N, C-alpha and C positions, 0 to 999 in steps of 0.2 A: 374332308377332314379338315383343310386350312379354311374353309369357309365358317367354321365355329370359332376358330383361333383368329386373334388380331393380327398378328405377324407383320404389321406396317413398318417395324424395324429393320426387317430382314432385307437383303439383297434379292433381285428376282431370282438369281441362280439358287440361293438357299431356299426360296419359296417353292421352286419347283422340286428340290431334294425333299423338303417336307412334303409334297404331294406324292412323290414317291415312296413315301414310308420312313423316311430318315428323321423323324420329328424328334426323337430323343437325342440324337447326335447333334442336329443343328441347334436345338434349344440349349443343351448342355454346353456346345462351343461357343455360342452367342453370350451365355451368361457366365463362363469363364473369362470369355475375350472383352467383357463389358469395359474393363479398364486396362490400359496398358501403358505400362510407366507412369508419367504424369499426365497422360493424354486420354481423355475419354473417347470411347466408341459410341457410347449411347446417351442421351439426354436423361435427366431424372425421370421423365415422362415415359420415355422409352423402356427404362429399368421396370417401372410400375407395369407396363403393357407385359413385357416379358414375364414377371412375376405372375401375372394373371393369367397369361397364357401356358405357364408350367403348372400352374393350379389346375386350369381345366384340362389339361392333358392328362394330369393324374386322375381325375374325376372320371374321364372318359376311358380309362385303361389304356391310355396309350403311352404310357410313363413307364420303361423297363428300368432305366437307372435310377439309383438313389441320390438325389441332390438335396443335401440338408438346406433346411429354411434359412439357417444362419447365413450360407453363402449368398443368398438374396440381400440380406441384411448387411453383409459385408460390403457388398458393390455400392448400397445407399450410404454407406459410412463414408466408403472411399469417394463418392461423389461430392457429399458434403464438405469433407475435408479439402478436395481440390477446388470447390468453389470458395473456400475460405481462403485458401492459398492465393487464388487470382486476385483477392481483393487486397491482399496486403501491398505495402510500398515495396519497391525493389530491395531497399535495405532490410526492412522486417522479413521479406521472403527469403533473403539469403541467410539471416539469423536463424529463421525456421528450419532451413535444409541444413545448416551447420549443425544445430542442436539434435535433428533427427539422426544425422549421419554418425555423430558422437554415441547416440544411444544405441545405434546399431552395431557399432565397432566396440562398444564397451563389454568387458567380460566380467 
């Protein structure tokens, strides 16, 4: 099964779990954990490989869980936003976080 999927973004332990039949659980958790806080766990290329593997798993009938395509798109958008934030000066970055926090707590 794993020979047809890329899986290069997974740890050795996760690859073994995929080989044991836990493909849906591993790909789902990897997708959901793609970004944590303001730190990315996967690069944009790895996200693309993950999206490709999810599509292939679906086409092979190995995908029991329903993951909306917009979840992958949200990860891409988050990646692009974090890349943009990294390029800001420290002052601009602080302003950005201040604006976002005000938007979050405005009722």
